[in-house]
N, C-alpha and C positions, 0 to 999 in steps of 0.2 A: 504494500500500500504506500502510495506516495504521500509524503508529509510536506505540507506547504509551509514555507518560512514566512515571517512577517513581511519580508520584501516581496515574496510571490503574491501574498494576499493583497498588498498595496498595488502591485502591478495589475492584478486582475480587476480590482476595484476601479483603478484608473482607466483601464480599457473599457469596462462596462459603462463608466460615466461618459467617456468619449463617444461611445456608440450611441448613448441616449441623447447627448448633445447634437450629434450629427443627424440623428433621426428627427429631433425637434426642428432643426434647421430645414431639413428636407420637407417636413410636413408644413412648416410655415410657408415655404416656397410654393408648395402645391396650392395653398389657400390664396396666396398673393396672385398666382397665375390663373385664378378662377376655378380651381378644382372643387370637387364636391366630397361628400362623405365617402363615396365609393373609392375615390382616389386615395384618401387617407387610410381607409381600411386595407386597400391593396398594398400600400407601402408598408404599413405596420406588419401585415402578414408576411411580406417578403423579407423584411429585416429581422423580425423576431422568429420567423419560421413557425408561426402559429396560425390558427383560424381566428379571424376577427370579424365582429359585427357591431354595427351601431343600431340600437333599438330605441323605441320610445321608452318612457319610464316604466311602462307595464310590459315591455318585452316584444313589441311589434317591430319586426325587422325593417330597417330603413335602408341599410346598405350592408353588404357582407362580402367577405373573401374567405369562403369555406371550400375545403377539399372534401372528397367523399369520405376520407378517413375521419375528418373532423365531424361530419354529419353523423357518422356511425357512433362516435363517442357521445354526441348529444342524445341520440336515440337510445343508446345503451343505458344512460343515466336518467332517462325520462325527463329531459330538459326541453322538449318541444311538444307543444300541445297539437291536437289534430288540425288546427287552423294555421300552424306554422309559427305561432308565437313562442319565443324563447322564454321559458319559465325562470325569469331572472330572480324571482323570490326564492328559488330552490338552489341557486348556485352557491356552493360552499367554499370556493377558492382553491380547490384541489386540482381537478382536471380542468376547471373553468373558473374564471374570475370576472366579476362585473364591476367596473369602475363608474363612479357617478360623474356625469358630465353636467356641470352647473355653472351659472353665472349670476352674480348679484344675489346669491342665496336661493336661487330658483333652480329646481331640477329641470334639465333640458332633455336629457337622454341617458342611455346606459351604453358603455363601451365594454363589450363582452369579448374575452380572450379565451380560446380553447386550445389546449395542447394535446395532440393525438398520441404522442409518444412519451408521455410522462406528466409530471406535475408542473403547474405554473410556478415560476420562480419569483423571488423577490425582485430580481432585476427586470423581469417581465412586468411586474406590477409598477415598478418605478417608471418604466418606459410608457406604460399605459396612462399613468397619471399625467405625464407631460403631454401625451397625445390628446388626452381629454381636454386639457386647457386650450390646445389649438382648435380642437373640434368645437369647443364652446364658442369661440369667436366666429367660426363659420356658421354655426347654427343660429347664433344671435343675429348675424347679418341676414341669413335666409329667412328667419322668422319676421324680421322687419319688412322685408320685401313681400313675403306671403301675406302679412297683415294688411298691407295696402291693396294687394291684388284681391284678397278676400272681401275687403270693404266694397270695392268696385263691383265685384261679382255679386255680392249680396244685394247691393242697391239695385243692380240691373234686374236680378231675378225677382226681387220684391216688387219692382215696377210691373213685371210681367204678371205676377200672381195677384196683384191688386188692380190690374187693368189700367196702369198708368202709361204703359208703352204700347202704342197702337200702330206706329209706322213700321211696316214690314222691312223696309230697307235699313232702318235704325236697328231693329232686332237682329236681322241677318248679319249686319256688320259687327255688332258687339258679340254675338254668339261665335262668329268665326274667330274673333280676337281671343276669346277665352278657350277656343278649341272645343266648343260644345256643339252637339248635334240636336237641334230643336225641331228639325223637319221630319218628325216621326211621331207615332203614338207613344205615349208614356203614361206611367202611373206616378202620381206624386206621393212621396213617402215623407212623413213627418216623424222624427224621433226626438224624444225628450227624456232627459235623465229623471228618474223617479224621485219624488220628494223624500227627504231623509230627516230623521230626528237627530242625526249626528251633528253636534255643534261644529260650525265651520265659519270662517270669516268670508267676506265677499270676495277677497282675493283668492281664497282656496276654492270657492265655488266656481270662480271664473277659470281657474286652472283646470278643474274637472271638466268644464264645458269645452275648453280649448283642446284638451286631450281627446275628449269624446268626438268633437268635430274633425280633428286630425285623423282619428281612426276611421271615420266614415269616408273621408276623402281618399285615404289610402286604400281601403277595401274597394270603393267604387272604381278607383283608377285601375286596380288590378283586374276588375271585371271588364272595363272598357274605358279608355282615357277620355272619351267624349261625353261622359255622364256628368251633368251639372250637379254639384254638391256644395252647399253653402251653409254657413253658420248664421242663424238669426238670433244670436245671444242666448235665448232660452230654448231653442230648438234647432235641429239640423234638418234641412230639407234637401231631398235628392229626387231627381227625375229619372226613374229607371225605365229602360226601353221595353222591359218584359216583366209582367207581374210575377212570373215564376222565379225571377231572380231575388225576390224579396227575402224569402226564407234563407237563401244562401248568404246574402249580404248580412242579414241580421245575425246569423250564426257566426260568421267570421268576425263581426265587430264584438260580439259578446264573448267569444272564445270560451274558455273554461272558468270564467269569472275570476281568474287569478291576476296577480300583479296590481291589485287595487282598482280593478274596473268597477264602474258603478252600474247598478241595475237601471234599465231604461225600458220605456214603452214605445210602441210604434203604431202609427195609423197609416192606412193605405187607401188611396182613392180608387174610384173607378178609372177606366182607361180614358185619358184625354186625347182625342183624335187630332186636335189642332191647338194652336196657341190660344185661340179664343176660348177653349175649354179649360185652360189652366187655372183661372181664378176659382171656378166652381170645384175643380178637382182638389185644389189646395184647401178650400173650406171643408170638403169631404174628409180629407186626411186629418185635419185638425179636429174635426168632430169625432172621427174614429178613435184617435189616440185618447181624447178626453173621456169619451164614454167607455171605451175599452178598459181604461184604468179603473174607472168606477165599478164596472161589472166584475172584472177578472183580477183586479189588483195590479201591482207593478210587474214589470217584466213581460207584459203581454204584447202580442202583435194582432191588431184588429183591422179587418177590412171594412170599409164603409158598407159594403153589401151584406155584411154579417150583423149589422146593428138591428135591422128589423124595427120592431115596436120601440126599441130603446131610442131610436132617432127622435120620435115624437115626445117621449118622456123627457129627453134631454133638452128639448126646446123650452121647457118650463124654466123661467129665470132662476138662477142660483142665488136667491135672496131669501130673507126670512119669510116674506109673504108667499113666495113660490113654494118653499119647503112646507109651509103651513097648509097650503092648498093640497099638496100631494099627500101630506099626512092625514088630512081630513078625509080625502077620497079613500085612502087605505082603510081607515077606521070605519067609515060608513059601509064599505063593502065587506070587509073581513070581520068586523066586530071584535070579539074576544081573541080571534086568531091573529090580530095585529099586535098583541101584547108581546113583550120581551120575556117570555117564560119558556121553560123547557117543553111543557105540554103544548103550548101554542106552536112552537117550532116543529114539534113532532107531527102535529096535525097538518101543518102547512106542507110538510114533506109528503105526507100521504095524499093531500089534496092535489099537489103538483103531479104526482104519479098517476092519479085518477084522470087528470086532465090530459096528460101525455098519452094515456091508453084509451082516450075517448070514453071514459067511465066503464071500461070493461073490468068488472070486479074481479073476475078470475085471473086475468092477466096482471092487474095491479097487485093482487095477493101474491102472485109468483115473483114479481119484481121486488116486493118488500119482504119476501119470505114469511108471509103471514098465512095463517089458516084462512080458508075461504070465509068461514063464519066470523072470524075476527075482522076481516075487511068489511063484511056486510055490516057489522056493528059500527065500524068507523064511518061508513057511508051514512048510516042513520044519524050518527052524532053530528056529522058535518051538515047534514040537511036540517037538523034541528037548530043549528047555530046560524046557518047562512041562507036556507031556503031550499027549494026543490031543484038542486043542482043536476040531478040525473035526468030531469025532463024539461028544464028551461035553458035553452041555448044562450039566450041573452044574459042570463045570470052567470052562466059559465064564462062568457066573454068578459064580463065585469070582473069576475074573480081572477081570471087569468091575467088581466091587465093590472089589477091590484097587487098580485104576487110579483109581477115584473117591476112595478113601481117600488115595492119594498126591497127588491133585489138591487136596483140601481141607486135608489135614494136612501136606502137604509131606514 
């Protein structure tokens, strides 16, 4: 075994420091010459002989220089989710290391290093930290440019969705400038981060929204580069060319919920065949996300065509007067079944099953795993409380609507 003298150790340390300084100079030159994160990743990978990736703070890959061996290491250690997100929260610093890329105390990205033939060394980490500082300058510059572009794109799309842009030549010129294809049928998708009781400052919430909108832009661009995707401060709006793409895009944005991703809800419009249809489609998508969250809770994806009766119920103003009117209707129709008791809830469940089976007592008994005579007794009890449900179709309609009101408005 070779024993290193103090002189040998100093020489190795000096060589390592010189390599890091040379690397820092080379990366700085890449940035000054207009290079991007891909160029920095490639140079880091070449010099350090490791796999390198820049990701968002939650692990979504923005640029990478990976060999097949590196990808095998990531897969073997379960560090990539099915959507391709690197699970940065699981990286332990042995075969892989994640450096924080930050500026002004704000997290901008993660710099991930993976060594296929051994452990990541302290020299690797030191080099990554220097590279992260250079990358922070590049990302800050790009974010400033992106913020201006997003503002113009957002203003333009908002004009379209609110019927402020009517000149076809103006629309075509700006759409071409942004690289958008608006000359096709689309569905309007509105996505909103779900409300949370978690205490957070306005700056923190804005950071969540920026990361959320960046994820939508990245995923949409991976599907097709000409898909309009903009941030409207409290919601992200995308115009997808095919309704069948919605589930794929939503799944990719949500991932496995790791890396600090927030739960979100999505509303989907009917197909807008032309620019003239976009305002109505936007209103449909907003209504779908609002009502869908009320009915199904957070994390839901709701199509406008799925709303049915809930569309009419949701038109009641969300005010004390509107809520009082809904509550009065429910109490008038359901009587004691509108109470917040276990017995009332149990009877409402049976009532809904009877309505779903068109008051087929035998079928309802099978659905609820009741004896036929038990269900007959429940039908008799419901009719004593509500009236002749089994023979009066108008009463059944009122009861069905009241149950839906109770579902959506609580």
